[in-house]
N, C-alpha and C positions, 0 to 999 in steps of 0.2 A: 595646257595639255592634261594636267591632273583634273582640272575642272571638266574637261570634255569626257574623261574616263568616268568621273563620278556621275555625270549626266547620263552617260551610256548605261551605267549599272542601274541607275534609277529607272531608266526607260525599260530595261529588260525585266526588272522586278515588277513594274506596273503591268507589263504585257503578260507575265506569268500569272499575276493576280487576276487579271481579266479573263484569262483562258481557263483558270482552275475551276470555277463553278460549272463551266460547260462540260469539262471532263467528268466532274462528280455527277452531273445530271445524266450524262450518257451511261455511266456505270450503274446509276439507280434505275434507269429505264429498262435495262436488260433482264434483271432477275425476275420480274413478273412473268416474262415470256417463258423462261425455263421452269418456273414454279407451276404455271398454268399447264404446261405440257406434261409435267410430272404427275399432277393430280388428276388430270383428265380421265385416265382409265378407271380410277377408283370412283369417280363421280358418275360415270356412265354404266359401270358394271353392276349387276345385281347378283346377290348370293343365290345359290341353288342348293337344294337338299340332296345330299349324297350319303352313302353308307358311312362316311367318315365324319359327317357333321353338316353344319349350316353356318356360313359366315364365320363369326368369331367363336362359335360353339363347336368344339371338337370332342368326339366321343373319347372318353378316357380322362377328361378334365376332372379336377377336384371340385368339390362344392364351392370352395373359396374362389376358384378360377371362374366358375359359372357365374357366381354372384358379381364378380368384377366385370364380366363381359356384358351381362344383360340385367343385372340387378338381383337382389335377394328374393327368396320365395315369399309369397304372401303369408300372413300370420297362420292361417289354417294349415299350410304345408310346413311352415317353419317349426310348428309345435311337435312334429313327428321327430322321433329319435334319429340322429344321424345314421345309425346302423340300419334303419328301416328304409323302405322304398318310398320315394316321393315323386309325384307327378303333378306338375303345375305349369301355369303360364307366367313367366317372369315379366316384370314391368316394362323392360326395354326390348322384349322379343317381339317379332312380327305377330300381328293378329292371327290367332288360330294355330300357333305353334307351341306345343307343350314340350317341356323337358322332363326327363325321368332320371333321377339319381338314386343309386343303390350303394349303401355303405359309403356314402360321401363321394361317389364317382358318377359322372355322367355316362349313362349306358344307352339311352335311347332318346330320339326326337320324334315327335308325332305331329303331322299336319292334320287338322280336323276341319269340320264344316266351317266355311267362312274364310278359310285360309287361301291366300293367293300364292303361297309357296309352291315352287315347281322343282322337279328333279332335273338332273342334267339334260335329259332328253325331252324336257318340257311337259312331263306328266304331272297332273295335279288332282286335287280332290274334285270330284264331279265328273271326271273323265269316264268314258265308256269302258267297262271291264273287258268285253270281248275284244275290242280294238287293242286294248293294252296287252291281252294275252297273245294276240297275233303279232304285236310288235316285239315282244320279248321271246316268243317262240320257245326253243329248247333250252334257253338260258334261264328260264323261270319254271317253277312248278306250282300248279294250282291244286288246292285242297279244299274240301267242303267246309262251310262255315259251321262253327260249333253250335250256334243257336238259331240261325236262319236258314230257310230252304233255298235251293238253287233259284236264281244264279248267284246267290251270295257265296262268298268263299275268300280264300287267301291266296294271293299270287306272290310267291316268294322267290327272290333271287339273291344269290351270293356271288357277286361279280368276281371272276377269276378263280372261283372254287366250286365249279359245277358238281363236283363229287359230293358236296354237302346237300344237294337238292334231295328232298324226300326223307331226310334224316332230322332228328332233333339235335341241334347244334349246341354244344356246351362250351366250346373253346372261346374264352373271353376275347381272343384276338380276332375272331371272325367278324366280318362286317357285311351287312346286307340290307335289303329293303323288303318290306312286306306291304303290298297294296291290299287293303281290306275292302272287299267289294260287298255292297249291301244288297238287300232283296230287290232293289230297283235296277240292279245291274250296273250301278255307278260306283266309282271309288269313294268310299266314305272316310277312310283314314289312310295315311301313308306313314309307316313306321320305318325309321332309319337308325342303324346302329349295330350293336352286338347281339348276342343271343336273346336279349330281352325283347327283340322285335317279334319273337314267337309268342309272347304273352297274349292271351285273348281276353283277359279281364283286368285291364289297367296294370297293376303291379304283380299280377299273377297269371 
């Protein structure tokens, strides 16, 4: 009887040992599905340029945070004093996207010629200026270009703060977009960020 009990125990242990790998295999097969579903949105989504920033770049970041997100400035920009204004293309930023830092803080992003960066509503460099003015309507204000003749100009919008339209904005908390339209009637630059989007000559 004892012998039979021992044999029964051995049989149960063997059965458990045989079924254990199958259980482990099943638990290993499930995680990839949940991981894949979790990362899918990030893999398929594309950053857009907004008054608050672009992807990992957020207006108001410190220079150190910008460096960590997209890489340090090139030597010619890094040589400037931190208290000064810097505008440059970081090594890990999208082609044609410039960052501007003032006193060590990110204040503006600019999409230039050759950039494929788009705004939330799909506007980009090279778009027709008249069509853009019609799209924004009363939520944006058009002003003449400082150096070029019409149809060149600046189409400015301060989302959620229409009262700022037509004024020079100094509030560092303000966030907006400026579509700079060239003499050919096409968008030449898109500036996003704080009051520095109003600059017409780089850092001034």
